[in-house]
C-alpha positions as MATLAB code, in Angstrom:
seq = 'LASFEVILDSINDGNRKNMKGQVTLFDLGGETAKQLEDNKYKYEEKAELPQKELLSQEKEMTGIYISGHPLDSYRRIIEEQVSVTSHDIQEYLENINNNMQVSTEIQDGKKVKVIGIINNIKKLYTKRNTEMAFMNVEDLHGNIEVILFDRIYGSVKDEIDETDIVVVEGEISVKDEEHINVIANNVYKLENDKYLGKIFEVDITDLTREEKDKLKVLIRTFNNKKNNVKIQVNDNGKIIPCGNMFLDDEVLKKFTWDNNYVTRIL';
ca = [
      53.236   92.441   90.804;
      50.864   89.581   91.590;
      49.287   89.685   88.128;
      51.891   90.787   85.612;
      53.270   87.315   84.839;
      49.808   85.966   83.985;
      49.068   89.057   81.883;
      52.360   88.780   79.985;
      51.846   85.053   79.459;
      48.402   85.651   77.926;
      49.779   88.359   75.622;
      52.705   86.184   74.566;
      50.342   83.271   73.986;
      48.190   85.480   71.764;
      51.250   86.656   69.861;
      52.379   83.081   69.283;
      48.977   82.124   67.906;
      49.055   85.125   65.596;
      52.511   84.165   64.352;
      51.280   80.646   63.561;
      48.236   81.992   61.750;
      45.892   80.281   64.142;
      43.899   83.422   64.835;
      41.792   84.529   61.862;
      39.907   87.730   61.265;
      36.763   85.848   62.291;
      38.413   84.767   65.588;
      39.404   88.349   66.380;
      35.792   89.365   66.243;
      34.584   86.430   68.277;
      35.251   84.441   71.423;
      39.065   84.128   71.012;
      39.638   87.892   70.965;
      37.312   88.389   73.907;
      39.089   85.674   75.916;
      42.521   87.188   75.235;
      41.314   90.629   76.250;
      39.739   89.314   79.458;
      42.901   87.452   80.426;
      45.148   90.375   79.562;
      43.541   92.692   82.088;
      42.611   90.269   84.823;
      44.175   91.609   88.022;
      44.572   89.752   91.269;
      43.621   92.023   94.155;
      46.064   91.923   97.064;
      47.091   94.156   99.929;
      50.041   96.457   99.329;
      53.530   95.165  100.096;
      54.925   95.832  103.577;
      56.494   99.295  103.650;
      60.042   97.999  104.097;
      59.754   95.633  101.125;
      58.033   98.252   98.972;
      60.766  100.816   99.584;
      63.476   98.216   99.034;
      62.033   97.290   95.625;
      61.638  100.957   94.670;
      65.304  101.562   95.450;
      66.389   98.418   93.606;
      64.424   99.265   90.453;
      64.863  103.045   90.266;
      67.841  103.862   92.481;
      65.713  106.120   94.708;
      62.935  105.801   97.280;
      59.609  107.017   95.868;
      56.768  106.510   98.333;
      58.764  107.360  101.449;
      62.032  106.642  103.218;
      62.856  103.720  105.526;
      64.106  106.192  108.118;
      60.944  108.345  108.161;
      59.573  106.736  111.321;
      62.900  107.341  113.077;
      63.269  111.043  112.241;
      62.757  112.260  115.818;
      65.263  109.756  117.185;
      67.754  110.655  114.465;
      67.437  114.387  115.139;
      68.001  113.815  118.861;
      70.721  111.158  118.713;
      72.796  111.691  115.563;
      75.811  113.966  115.867;
      76.860  114.073  112.207;
      75.066  113.461  108.896;
      76.148  112.931  105.303;
      74.945  116.490  104.629;
      77.357  117.823  107.274;
      80.226  115.925  105.654;
      79.340  117.086  102.151;
      78.989  120.686  103.307;
      82.376  120.477  105.036;
      84.068  119.205  101.861;
      82.427  121.903   99.720;
      83.481  124.639  102.142;
      87.054  123.313  102.208;
      87.225  123.336   98.413;
      85.795  126.880   98.301;
      88.122  128.155  101.050;
      85.168  128.896  103.310;
      84.791  128.456  107.070;
      84.168  124.825  107.991;
      82.002  123.299  110.694;
      83.650  122.326  113.962;
      81.422  119.228  113.979;
      83.799  117.637  111.475;
      87.181  117.054  113.095;
      89.617  114.200  112.744;
      89.202  111.863  115.708;
      85.964  113.419  116.952;
      83.485  110.911  118.400;
      80.219  110.754  116.453;
      76.991  108.783  116.177;
      75.389  107.939  112.826;
      72.057  106.259  112.079;
      71.254  104.888  108.646;
      70.567  101.939  106.355;
      73.332   99.589  105.283;
      73.481   99.757  101.484;
      76.631   97.782  100.931;
      79.227   95.827  102.892;
      82.585   95.217  101.199;
      84.731   92.653  103.008;
      88.523   92.734  102.887;
      91.344   90.741  104.445;
      94.092   92.355  106.493;
      97.764   91.383  106.418;
      97.035   89.175  109.429;
      94.404   87.370  107.320;
      91.536   88.726  109.438;
      88.341   90.173  107.995;
      87.529   93.881  107.991;
      84.908   95.777  106.006;
      83.951   99.032  104.356;
      80.261   99.712  104.912;
      78.083  102.203  103.057;
      75.444  103.690  105.371;
      72.664  105.841  103.911;
      71.056  108.428  106.169;
      68.260  110.878  105.332;
      70.564  113.010  103.182;
      73.053  110.728  101.464;
      75.772  108.189  102.144;
      78.536  107.831  104.709;
      81.428  105.406  104.391;
      82.063  103.489  107.599;
      85.243  101.486  108.229;
      84.993   98.414  110.443;
      88.437   97.153  111.421;
      88.858   93.453  112.113;
      88.156   93.560  115.847;
      84.855   95.418  115.412;
      83.783   93.618  112.252;
      84.478   90.223  113.791;
      82.132   91.020  116.663;
      79.201   92.258  114.536;
      79.431   90.511  111.137;
      76.916   87.824  112.105;
      74.464   90.378  113.505;
      74.181   92.948  110.713;
      73.404   92.718  107.010;
      72.464   94.917  104.063;
      69.135   96.790  104.415;
      69.481   96.789  108.237;
      68.958  100.122  109.985;
      71.933  100.528  112.291;
      73.462  102.851  114.836;
      77.167  103.487  114.268;
      79.299  104.932  117.030;
      82.807  105.874  116.058;
      85.274  108.571  115.153;
      85.586  110.925  112.201;
      88.533  110.211  109.917;
      89.578  113.149  107.737;
      91.978  111.660  105.197;
      92.201  114.616  102.856;
      90.115  117.418  101.388;
      88.105  114.988   99.284;
      87.425  112.017  101.530;
      85.923  111.697  105.006;
      84.674  108.541  106.664;
      83.741  107.177  110.074;
      85.822  104.544  111.851;
      83.366  102.389  113.803;
      83.847  101.522  117.470;
      80.397   99.970  117.813;
      77.598   98.973  115.418;
      74.188   97.616  116.344;
      70.715   97.389  114.843;
      68.450  100.261  115.764;
      65.621   97.836  116.533;
      67.787   96.104  119.131;
      67.868   99.231  121.266;
      64.283   99.390  122.517;
      65.080  102.369  124.750;
      66.671  104.577  122.068;
      64.972  107.950  121.786;
      62.733  107.482  124.818;
      62.362  110.029  127.599;
      62.343  108.826  131.190;
      61.113  111.134  133.903;
      62.059  110.669  137.541;
      59.754  112.257  140.091;
      62.146  113.286  142.870;
      59.579  115.271  144.856;
      59.197  112.628  147.549;
      62.589  110.946  147.224;
      64.909  110.935  150.188;
      68.273  112.633  150.039;
      69.893  109.204  149.843;
      67.745  108.240  146.846;
      68.505  111.535  145.098;
      72.223  110.940  145.616;
      71.858  107.438  144.150;
      70.131  108.911  141.099;
      72.947  111.408  140.574;
      75.494  108.596  140.730;
      73.522  106.522  138.225;
      73.268  109.380  135.723;
      76.985  110.164  136.060;
      77.926  106.493  135.762;
      75.894  105.674  132.682;
      76.075  108.897  130.671;
      79.290  108.032  128.854;
      78.148  105.093  126.715;
      75.407  104.931  124.089;
      73.451  107.802  125.632;
      70.240  106.357  124.258;
      67.711  107.856  126.682;
      66.857  111.376  127.780;
      66.526  111.763  131.526;
      64.581  114.505  133.232;
      63.529  114.982  136.835;
      60.247  116.300  138.141;
      60.867  118.282  141.300;
      57.437  119.162  142.673;
      56.129  119.946  139.169;
      59.292  121.617  137.885;
      60.824  119.667  134.985;
      64.629  119.703  134.917;
      66.506  118.086  131.981;
      69.470  115.986  133.087;
      70.950  115.134  129.711;
      71.206  111.678  128.219;
      72.263  108.405  129.763;
      72.589  104.776  128.754;
      69.772  102.462  129.790;
      69.309   98.752  129.249;
      67.535   95.966  131.111;
      70.382   95.636  133.635;
      70.435   99.337  134.438;
      66.653   99.417  134.752;
      66.804   96.821  137.520;
      68.074   99.638  139.710;
      64.745  101.445  139.316;
      61.149  100.619  140.121;
      59.058  101.832  137.193;
      55.451  102.804  136.701;
      55.299  103.053  132.892;
      57.963  105.669  132.096;
      58.005  107.092  135.585;
      60.335  106.098  138.395;
      58.583  105.403  141.647;
      61.613  104.306  143.602;
      65.389  104.159  143.343;
      66.686  100.742  144.464;
];
């Protein structure tokens, strides 16, 4: 990429000279031919493009990712956090068309979480002259159409753009046997959630009964939002999973942390 313009220019320059008859048989055997050949294959050595840019250009030029996938580094998070994928939707539609049993994961109105790359955002105006959008989100298997009604789109349109990796929380919309999409209730960049996919362990061995009760209240209180973090307790060496809960900087102020381990409940 760094060298091709210079190489093409030297070839075109040589072609122009040939067309004008400025290069003779004697020139081709001498310095002129050697100079053209040297210029033609003179490469500028540079480091490879950043992975995100490389993959973006691969997709733009060929329609597919070749050397990897932008979501590869998020596979574990996706497997733990995502509740429906484009593969699930496609399988559901195929089973419906073939009169086969369908997955209960796909139900009209069911709350879901999707993680993927924004491929396209199509803006529309409602009857009230407010902006809404249809967004194409590509996950590891294919594409999912996401609808952002005016209230949601108005709150996120300045924060998201094409090629962003986003988390979409919303509801399944089953229009008919050929079309399924997700109606968004919340959209945010994956990189903005620094706690997503992490596991926090609380050592309750030496906690007082009051502190244990506070922990139970916290988990119950914050387990109905983004559910971005897995919580587990360590009770004298016994690890007990407690499900997922929502954590952010404000919630974390209620804990005293030593790395990923809670040393005290405030």
